[in-house]
C-alpha positions in Angstrom: -2.4 -43.7 -13.7 -2.2 -39.9 -12.7 -5.2 -38.7 -10.9 -6.1 -34.8 -11.5 -7.8 -32.8 -8.9 -9.3 -29.7 -9.8 -8.8 -26.7 -7.3 -12.1 -24.9 -6.2 -12.1 -21.5 -7.5 -12.1 -18.8 -5.3 -15.4 -17.2 -5.0 -13.9 -13.8 -6.1 -12.8 -15.5 -9.4 -16.3 -17.1 -10.0 -17.9 -13.9 -9.4 -15.7 -12.0 -11.6 -16.6 -14.9 -14.2 -20.2 -14.4 -13.6 -20.0 -10.5 -14.3 -18.1 -11.0 -17.3 -20.2 -13.5 -18.9 -23.5 -11.7 -18.2 -21.6 -8.4 -20.0 -20.4 -10.4 -22.8 -24.0 -11.7 -23.3 -25.2 -8.0 -23.3 -22.3 -7.3 -25.9 -18.6 -7.2 -26.0 -18.2 -3.6 -26.9 -20.8 -2.7 -24.1 -18.9 -5.0 -21.7 -15.5 -3.1 -22.5 -17.1 0.5 -22.1 -18.8 -0.6 -18.8 -15.4 -1.6 -17.5 -14.0 1.2 -18.8 -16.7 3.6 -17.2 -16.1 1.6 -14.3 -12.3 2.0 -13.7 -12.3 5.8 -15.3 -15.5 7.1 -13.2 -15.6 5.2 -10.4 -11.9 3.4 -9.7 -13.4 0.1 -9.7 -11.1 -2.2 -11.6 -12.4 -5.6 -12.9 -10.5 -7.5 -10.3 -11.9 -5.3 -7.7 -15.5 -5.9 -8.2 -16.0 -8.9 -5.8 -14.7 -6.8 -2.9 -16.7 -3.6 -4.0 -20.0 -4.9 -4.7 -21.8 -2.2 -3.5 -19.7 0.6 -5.3 -20.0 -1.8 -8.6 -24.0 -1.9 -7.8 -23.9 1.9 -7.3 -21.8 2.6 -10.4 -24.0 0.3 -12.6 -27.3 1.8 -11.3 -25.7 5.4 -11.9 -24.7 4.4 -15.4 -27.2 2.3 -16.6 -30.4 3.5 -14.5 -32.9 0.8 -14.1 -31.3 -1.5 -17.0 -28.6 -2.4 -13.9 -31.3 -4.5 -12.4 -31.4 -6.7 -15.2 -27.6 -7.0 -14.9 -27.8 -7.7 -11.2 -30.3 -10.4 -11.7 -28.5 -12.0 -14.4 -25.1 -11.8 -12.0 -27.0 -13.4 -9.3 -28.4 -16.4 -11.6 -25.1 -17.2 -12.7 -23.4 -16.9 -9.5 -25.7 -19.4 -7.9 -25.6 -21.6 -10.8 -21.6 -21.8 -10.3 -21.7 -22.3 -6.8 -24.9 -24.2 -6.5 -26.0 -22.1 -3.9 -29.2 -20.3 -3.6 -30.0 -17.2 -2.0 -33.0 -17.8 0.6 -34.0 -13.6 -0.2 -36.0 -13.7 -3.5 -33.6 -11.7 -5.7 -36.4 -9.7 -7.4 -36.6 -8.0 -3.8 -33.8 -5.7 -4.7 -31.3 -7.5 -2.5 -28.4 -7.8 -4.6 -25.6 -7.4 -2.2 -27.4 -9.5 0.6 -27.7 -12.1 -2.2 -23.8 -11.8 -2.9 -22.8 -11.8 0.5 -24.8 -15.1 1.5 -23.5 -17.1 -1.1 -19.9 -16.1 -0.7 -20.2 -17.2 2.9 -21.9 -20.7 2.2 -19.4 -21.3 -0.6 -16.6 -20.1 1.6 -17.5 -22.4 4.4 -16.9 -25.0 1.6 -20.3 -27.0 1.9 -20.6 -26.9 -1.8 
């Protein structure tokens, strides 16, 4: 009998999945437009988002205004759900970057 071991996904892969799922929930057309806007106006490709979280957040805020906050909250919820790691700082306090950094560090320690 052959055993299958599922390889642990990278944090960056999980983060991209989370962003993609949140944007898809808003609407596929909107997701496509936002990715194009990120690439063309801010020089951020989809694959660069995990390494450029602050730039991504600033681009969302510039593009969507207060609507960016909803996306940030949903992305944090998704990544927490995927990793099983909860940010100790309340995400409602505008601590998106701090939460992402915390979850990434804990995930990469391999405790989860």
